[in-house]
VMD Tcl script that builds the backbone (N, CA, C; Angstrom):
set m [mol new atoms 318]
animate dup $m
set s [atomselect $m all]
$s set {name element resname resid chain x y z} {
  {N N MET 1 A -63.519 -146.912 50.037}
  {CA C MET 1 A -62.840 -146.451 51.219}
  {C C MET 1 A -61.386 -146.103 50.907}
  {N N LEU 2 A -60.771 -146.891 50.072}
  {CA C LEU 2 A -59.395 -146.645 49.695}
  {C C LEU 2 A -59.272 -145.344 48.899}
  {N N ASN 3 A -60.228 -145.032 48.055}
  {CA C ASN 3 A -60.221 -143.786 47.287}
  {C C ASN 3 A -60.317 -142.560 48.184}
  {N N GLN 4 A -61.096 -142.621 49.234}
  {CA C GLN 4 A -61.233 -141.492 50.144}
  {C C GLN 4 A -59.910 -141.197 50.853}
  {N N GLY 5 A -59.170 -142.201 51.217}
  {CA C GLY 5 A -57.876 -142.018 51.884}
  {C C GLY 5 A -56.878 -141.337 50.962}
  {N N ARG 6 A -56.830 -141.726 49.724}
  {CA C ARG 6 A -55.934 -141.096 48.752}
  {C C ARG 6 A -56.369 -139.664 48.471}
  {N N MET 7 A -57.641 -139.424 48.384}
  {CA C MET 7 A -58.153 -138.092 48.098}
  {C C MET 7 A -57.790 -137.135 49.238}
  {N N ARG 8 A -57.922 -137.607 50.464}
  {CA C ARG 8 A -57.597 -136.774 51.613}
  {C C ARG 8 A -56.088 -136.484 51.647}
  {N N PHE 9 A -55.279 -137.433 51.284}
  {CA C PHE 9 A -53.826 -137.252 51.268}
  {C C PHE 9 A -53.382 -136.298 50.164}
  {N N ARG 10 A -54.020 -136.245 49.016}
  {CA C ARG 10 A -53.633 -135.399 47.886}
  {C C ARG 10 A -54.001 -133.933 48.087}
  {N N ARG 11 A -54.735 -133.598 49.103}
  {CA C ARG 11 A -55.104 -132.212 49.335}
  {C C ARG 11 A -53.908 -131.372 49.765}
  {N N ALA 12 A -52.929 -131.938 50.372}
  {CA C ALA 12 A -51.743 -131.219 50.852}
  {C C ALA 12 A -50.679 -131.192 49.764}
  {N N PHE 13 A -49.740 -130.216 49.896}
  {CA C PHE 13 A -48.613 -130.127 48.964}
  {C C PHE 13 A -47.513 -131.073 49.419}
  {N N THR 14 A -46.778 -131.607 48.463}
  {CA C THR 14 A -45.649 -132.455 48.821}
  {C C THR 14 A -44.438 -131.578 49.115}
  {N N MET 15 A -43.461 -132.159 49.732}
  {CA C MET 15 A -42.236 -131.427 50.072}
  {C C MET 15 A -41.517 -130.963 48.800}
  {N N ILE 16 A -41.534 -131.756 47.757}
  {CA C ILE 16 A -40.893 -131.388 46.491}
  {C C ILE 16 A -41.564 -130.147 45.905}
  {N N GLU 17 A -42.881 -130.106 45.921}
  {CA C GLU 17 A -43.600 -128.947 45.390}
  {C C GLU 17 A -43.264 -127.685 46.187}
  {N N LEU 18 A -43.204 -127.800 47.492}
  {CA C LEU 18 A -42.850 -126.648 48.331}
  {C C LEU 18 A -41.414 -126.195 48.068}
  {N N MET 19 A -40.500 -127.124 47.889}
  {CA C MET 19 A -39.106 -126.770 47.616}
  {C C MET 19 A -38.977 -126.068 46.256}
  {N N ILE 20 A -39.732 -126.507 45.276}
  {CA C ILE 20 A -39.703 -125.860 43.961}
  {C C ILE 20 A -40.200 -124.425 44.074}
  {N N VAL 21 A -41.263 -124.210 44.831}
  {CA C VAL 21 A -41.784 -122.853 45.025}
  {C C VAL 21 A -40.748 -121.980 45.739}
  {N N VAL 22 A -40.087 -122.520 46.757}
  {CA C VAL 22 A -39.060 -121.764 47.483}
  {C C VAL 22 A -37.903 -121.407 46.556}
  {N N ILE 23 A -37.492 -122.320 45.712}
  {CA C ILE 23 A -36.396 -122.052 44.774}
  {C C ILE 23 A -36.792 -120.970 43.776}
  {N N ILE 24 A -38.021 -121.023 43.277}
  {CA C ILE 24 A -38.478 -119.999 42.332}
  {C C ILE 24 A -38.510 -118.629 42.997}
  {N N VAL 25 A -39.010 -118.558 44.225}
  {CA C VAL 25 A -39.049 -117.286 44.955}
  {C C VAL 25 A -37.633 -116.772 45.206}
  {N N ALA 26 A -36.703 -117.658 45.539}
  {CA C ALA 26 A -35.312 -117.251 45.772}
  {C C ALA 26 A -34.680 -116.706 44.496}
  {N N ILE 27 A -34.958 -117.318 43.365}
  {CA C ILE 27 A -34.417 -116.834 42.089}
  {C C ILE 27 A -34.979 -115.461 41.767}
  {N N LEU 28 A -36.269 -115.272 41.975}
  {CA C LEU 28 A -36.881 -113.966 41.722}
  {C C LEU 28 A -36.316 -112.898 42.662}
  {N N ALA 29 A -36.117 -113.239 43.922}
  {CA C ALA 29 A -35.550 -112.282 44.880}
  {C C ALA 29 A -34.109 -111.951 44.514}
  {N N ALA 30 A -33.355 -112.944 44.092}
  {CA C ALA 30 A -31.959 -112.704 43.720}
  {C C ALA 30 A -31.851 -111.793 42.504}
  {N N SER 31 A -32.811 -111.848 41.615}
  {CA C SER 31 A -32.765 -110.965 40.454}
  {C C SER 31 A -33.320 -109.575 40.778}
  {N N ALA 32 A -34.141 -109.455 41.817}
  {CA C ALA 32 A -34.730 -108.163 42.172}
  {C C ALA 32 A -33.769 -107.283 42.955}
  {N N VAL 33 A -32.867 -107.859 43.731}
  {CA C VAL 33 A -31.948 -107.065 44.558}
  {C C VAL 33 A -31.038 -106.172 43.711}
  {N N PRO 34 A -30.391 -106.661 42.660}
  {CA C PRO 34 A -29.571 -105.756 41.844}
  {C C PRO 34 A -30.392 -104.654 41.171}
  {N N LEU 35 A -31.615 -104.963 40.784}
  {CA C LEU 35 A -32.473 -103.937 40.194}
  {C C LEU 35 A -32.780 -102.846 41.217}
  {N N TYR 36 A -33.061 -103.239 42.445}
  {CA C TYR 36 A -33.344 -102.278 43.509}
  {C C TYR 36 A -32.115 -101.416 43.795}
  {N N GLN 37 A -30.941 -102.032 43.839}
  {CA C GLN 37 A -29.716 -101.274 44.084}
  {C C GLN 37 A -29.461 -100.272 42.965}
  {N N GLY 38 A -29.788 -100.632 41.741}
  {CA C GLY 38 A -29.637 -99.699 40.626}
  {C C GLY 38 A -30.563 -98.504 40.754}
  {N N VAL 39 A -31.781 -98.747 41.201}
  {CA C VAL 39 A -32.737 -97.656 41.391}
  {C C VAL 39 A -32.258 -96.726 42.500}
  {N N VAL 40 A -31.753 -97.287 43.591}
  {CA C VAL 40 A -31.235 -96.471 44.699}
  {C C VAL 40 A -30.045 -95.651 44.228}
  {N N SER 41 A -29.163 -96.247 43.447}
  {CA C SER 41 A -27.999 -95.526 42.927}
  {C C SER 41 A -28.421 -94.363 42.041}
  {N N ARG 42 A -29.404 -94.581 41.179}
  {CA C ARG 42 A -29.888 -93.489 40.328}
  {C C ARG 42 A -30.548 -92.391 41.152}
  {N N ALA 43 A -31.196 -92.758 42.255}
  {CA C ALA 43 A -31.796 -91.749 43.129}
  {C C ALA 43 A -30.716 -90.891 43.776}
  {N N TYR 44 A -29.626 -91.519 44.232}
  {CA C TYR 44 A -28.501 -90.756 44.789}
  {C C TYR 44 A -27.910 -89.826 43.731}
  {N N GLN 45 A -27.770 -90.327 42.515}
  {CA C GLN 45 A -27.215 -89.501 41.448}
  {C C GLN 45 A -28.107 -88.303 41.156}
  {N N ALA 46 A -29.415 -88.503 41.170}
  {CA C ALA 46 A -30.337 -87.389 40.941}
  {C C ALA 46 A -30.238 -86.370 42.067}
  {N N GLU 47 A -30.085 -86.855 43.295}
  {CA C GLU 47 A -29.966 -85.958 44.444}
  {C C GLU 47 A -28.675 -85.144 44.372}
  {N N VAL 48 A -27.591 -85.786 43.991}
  {CA C VAL 48 A -26.324 -85.074 43.837}
  {C C VAL 48 A -26.424 -84.058 42.706}
  {N N GLY 49 A -27.093 -84.419 41.615}
  {CA C GLY 49 A -27.288 -83.476 40.513}
  {C C GLY 49 A -28.063 -82.247 40.955}
  {N N THR 50 A -29.069 -82.452 41.799}
  {CA C THR 50 A -29.834 -81.327 42.329}
  {C C THR 50 A -28.958 -80.433 43.197}
  {N N ALA 51 A -28.152 -81.044 44.061}
  {CA C ALA 51 A -27.266 -80.262 44.937}
  {C C ALA 51 A -26.241 -79.483 44.117}
  {N N LEU 52 A -25.696 -80.125 43.105}
  {CA C LEU 52 A -24.732 -79.423 42.263}
  {C C LEU 52 A -25.398 -78.298 41.475}
  {N N GLY 53 A -26.663 -78.488 41.130}
  {CA C GLY 53 A -27.407 -77.410 40.475}
  {C C GLY 53 A -27.567 -76.203 41.390}
  {N N VAL 54 A -27.788 -76.451 42.677}
  {CA C VAL 54 A -27.889 -75.360 43.656}
  {C C VAL 54 A -26.558 -74.622 43.749}
  {N N VAL 55 A -25.464 -75.380 43.817}
  {CA C VAL 55 A -24.137 -74.755 43.886}
  {C C VAL 55 A -23.848 -73.983 42.599}
  {N N ARG 56 A -24.205 -74.559 41.457}
  {CA C ARG 56 A -23.983 -73.882 40.178}
  {C C ARG 56 A -24.754 -72.563 40.116}
  {N N SER 57 A -26.017 -72.578 40.563}
  {CA C SER 57 A -26.814 -71.351 40.559}
  {C C SER 57 A -26.224 -70.300 41.493}
  {N N ALA 58 A -25.759 -70.746 42.663}
  {CA C ALA 58 A -25.146 -69.809 43.605}
  {C C ALA 58 A -23.855 -69.219 43.014}
  {N N GLN 59 A -23.092 -70.032 42.293}
  {CA C GLN 59 A -21.867 -69.535 41.653}
  {C C GLN 59 A -22.212 -68.508 40.569}
  {N N ARG 60 A -23.268 -68.769 39.813}
  {CA C ARG 60 A -23.666 -67.818 38.771}
  {C C ARG 60 A -24.096 -66.480 39.375}
  {N N ILE 61 A -24.836 -66.547 40.467}
  {CA C ILE 61 A -25.246 -65.307 41.142}
  {C C ILE 61 A -24.024 -64.569 41.670}
  {N N TYR 62 A -23.083 -65.316 42.279}
  {CA C TYR 62 A -21.866 -64.707 42.807}
  {C C TYR 62 A -21.056 -64.068 41.674}
  {N N TYR 63 A -20.971 -64.779 40.542}
  {CA C TYR 63 A -20.220 -64.261 39.401}
  {C C TYR 63 A -20.859 -62.985 38.856}
  {N N ALA 64 A -22.196 -62.944 38.830}
  {CA C ALA 64 A -22.890 -61.757 38.329}
  {C C ALA 64 A -22.636 -60.549 39.236}
  {N N GLU 65 A -22.485 -60.801 40.529}
  {CA C GLU 65 A -22.270 -59.708 41.472}
  {C C GLU 65 A -20.806 -59.278 41.590}
  {N N HIS 66 A -19.854 -60.230 41.467}
  {CA C HIS 66 A -18.441 -59.949 41.732}
  {C C HIS 66 A -17.528 -60.103 40.523}
  {N N ASN 67 A -18.079 -60.538 39.401}
  {CA C ASN 67 A -17.323 -60.755 38.175}
  {C C ASN 67 A -16.181 -61.758 38.363}
  {N N ALA 68 A -16.367 -62.693 39.283}
  {CA C ALA 68 A -15.422 -63.787 39.532}
  {C C ALA 68 A -16.182 -64.888 40.262}
  {N N TYR 69 A -15.697 -66.123 40.129}
  {CA C TYR 69 A -16.339 -67.232 40.829}
  {C C TYR 69 A -15.840 -67.299 42.263}
  {N N ALA 70 A -16.677 -67.781 43.175}
  {CA C ALA 70 A -16.307 -67.922 44.583}
  {C C ALA 70 A -15.308 -69.064 44.738}
  {N N SER 71 A -14.357 -68.892 45.637}
  {CA C SER 71 A -13.347 -69.931 45.855}
  {C C SER 71 A -13.726 -70.872 46.998}
  {N N SER 72 A -14.794 -70.560 47.745}
  {CA C SER 72 A -15.234 -71.448 48.819}
  {C C SER 72 A -16.755 -71.363 48.937}
  {N N MET 73 A -17.330 -72.330 49.600}
  {CA C MET 73 A -18.776 -72.325 49.785}
  {C C MET 73 A -19.197 -71.251 50.782}
  {N N ASP 74 A -18.270 -70.826 51.630}
  {CA C ASP 74 A -18.591 -69.770 52.592}
  {C C ASP 74 A -18.923 -68.461 51.886}
  {N N ALA 75 A -18.297 -68.209 50.751}
  {CA C ALA 75 A -18.553 -66.976 50.010}
  {C C ALA 75 A -19.925 -66.997 49.332}
  {N N LEU 76 A -20.435 -68.185 49.088}
  {CA C LEU 76 A -21.748 -68.310 48.470}
  {C C LEU 76 A -22.831 -68.162 49.537}
  {N N ASP 77 A -24.042 -67.983 49.100}
  {CA C ASP 77 A -25.155 -67.826 50.036}
  {C C ASP 77 A -25.780 -69.184 50.365}
  {N N ILE 78 A -24.954 -70.223 50.481}
  {CA C ILE 78 A -25.425 -71.555 50.849}
  {C C ILE 78 A -24.501 -72.097 51.924}
  {N N SER 79 A -24.964 -73.079 52.660}
  {CA C SER 79 A -24.141 -73.696 53.707}
  {C C SER 79 A -24.380 -75.194 53.712}
  {N N ALA 80 A -23.603 -75.886 54.505}
  {CA C ALA 80 A -23.757 -77.340 54.614}
  {C C ALA 80 A -25.113 -77.700 55.193}
  {N N ASN 81 A -25.711 -76.806 55.975}
  {CA C ASN 81 A -27.036 -77.074 56.540}
  {C C ASN 81 A -28.104 -77.162 55.460}
  {N N ASP 82 A -27.871 -76.529 54.318}
  {CA C ASP 82 A -28.824 -76.627 53.215}
  {C C ASP 82 A -28.886 -78.040 52.649}
  {N N PHE 83 A -27.865 -78.831 52.919}
  {CA C PHE 83 A -27.772 -80.181 52.366}
  {C C PHE 83 A -27.928 -81.265 53.428}
  {N N GLN 84 A -28.327 -80.922 54.637}
  {CA C GLN 84 A -28.337 -81.905 55.718}
  {C C GLN 84 A -29.369 -83.011 55.532}
  {N N ASP 85 A -30.434 -82.782 54.774}
  {CA C ASP 85 A -31.437 -83.815 54.557}
  {C C ASP 85 A -31.051 -84.777 53.436}
  {N N MET 86 A -29.955 -84.527 52.768}
  {CA C MET 86 A -29.554 -85.366 51.649}
  {C C MET 86 A -28.717 -86.542 52.148}
  {N N GLN 87 A -28.577 -87.550 51.312}
  {CA C GLN 87 A -27.966 -88.809 51.710}
  {C C GLN 87 A -26.459 -88.868 51.473}
  {N N TYR 88 A -25.788 -87.758 51.460}
  {CA C TYR 88 A -24.348 -87.748 51.291}
  {C C TYR 88 A -23.778 -86.638 52.152}
  {N N ALA 89 A -22.484 -86.622 52.326}
  {CA C ALA 89 A -21.830 -85.652 53.202}
  {C C ALA 89 A -21.272 -84.494 52.387}
  {N N VAL 90 A -21.400 -83.293 52.926}
  {CA C VAL 90 A -20.843 -82.104 52.295}
  {C C VAL 90 A -19.783 -81.550 53.229}
  {N N ASN 91 A -18.583 -81.372 52.714}
  {CA C ASN 91 A -17.492 -80.803 53.496}
  {C C ASN 91 A -17.138 -79.459 52.877}
  {N N PRO 92 A -17.666 -78.339 53.438}
  {CA C PRO 92 A -17.437 -77.040 52.812}
  {C C PRO 92 A -15.972 -76.612 52.824}
  {N N ASP 93 A -15.206 -77.063 53.815}
  {CA C ASP 93 A -13.803 -76.656 53.896}
  {C C ASP 93 A -12.988 -77.225 52.737}
  {N N ALA 94 A -13.284 -78.451 52.358}
  {CA C ALA 94 A -12.538 -79.090 51.270}
  {C C ALA 94 A -13.282 -78.991 49.939}
  {N N ALA 95 A -14.440 -78.335 49.938}
  {CA C ALA 95 A -15.298 -78.255 48.745}
  {C C ALA 95 A -15.488 -79.647 48.165}
  {N N GLU 96 A -15.993 -80.547 49.009}
  {CA C GLU 96 A -16.045 -81.956 48.655}
  {C C GLU 96 A -17.429 -82.522 48.942}
  {N N LEU 97 A -17.912 -83.343 48.043}
  {CA C LEU 97 A -19.141 -84.112 48.251}
  {C C LEU 97 A -18.749 -85.572 48.389}
  {N N THR 98 A -19.246 -86.262 49.423}
  {CA C THR 98 A -18.966 -87.671 49.586}
  {C C THR 98 A -20.273 -88.432 49.480}
  {N N ILE 99 A -20.336 -89.325 48.522}
  {CA C ILE 99 A -21.529 -90.113 48.277}
  {C C ILE 99 A -21.370 -91.429 49.043}
  {N N PRO 100 A -22.431 -91.957 49.666}
  {CA C PRO 100 A -22.304 -93.120 50.523}
  {C C PRO 100 A -21.710 -94.358 49.872}
  {N N ILE 101 A -21.797 -94.457 48.572}
  {CA C ILE 101 A -21.261 -95.629 47.890}
  {C C ILE 101 A -19.744 -95.664 48.010}
  {N N GLY 102 A -19.135 -94.556 48.363}
  {CA C GLY 102 A -17.699 -94.490 48.526}
  {C C GLY 102 A -17.040 -93.650 47.463}
  {N N ILE 103 A -17.804 -93.107 46.538}
  {CA C ILE 103 A -17.269 -92.265 45.485}
  {C C ILE 103 A -17.169 -90.834 46.019}
  {N N THR 104 A -16.079 -90.178 45.797}
  {CA C THR 104 A -15.902 -88.796 46.251}
  {C C THR 104 A -15.707 -87.906 45.045}
  {N N ALA 105 A -16.477 -86.828 44.995}
  {CA C ALA 105 A -16.343 -85.857 43.903}
  {C C ALA 105 A -15.843 -84.558 44.476}
  {N N SER 106 A -14.761 -84.036 43.933}
  {CA C SER 106 A -14.200 -82.762 44.417}
  {C C SER 106 A -14.492 -81.668 43.428}
}
mol reanalyze $m
mol bondsrecalc $m
mol representation Tube
mol addrep $m
């Protein structure tokens, strides 16, 4: 009878075992967050590279037609609306790209 009582009690996890599992999960989560932020940052960089490629191509077309580079985005055949789905701000008046991380490229 005494063995059955102990057997029934051992089926559950102890508080120490649960705390160890919680600590392990917290350590894994803490190491995953910086990795995720790095992936998001690289995605923003790829998106900015694509946008700059569009501007570069438009400048090359403008140069081929006018034998000079455009001094504003208005002269190119692109507008800020072409970039509205992207995760950063385009200011055509200042020829400026603002990336959400706080970095500004002119």
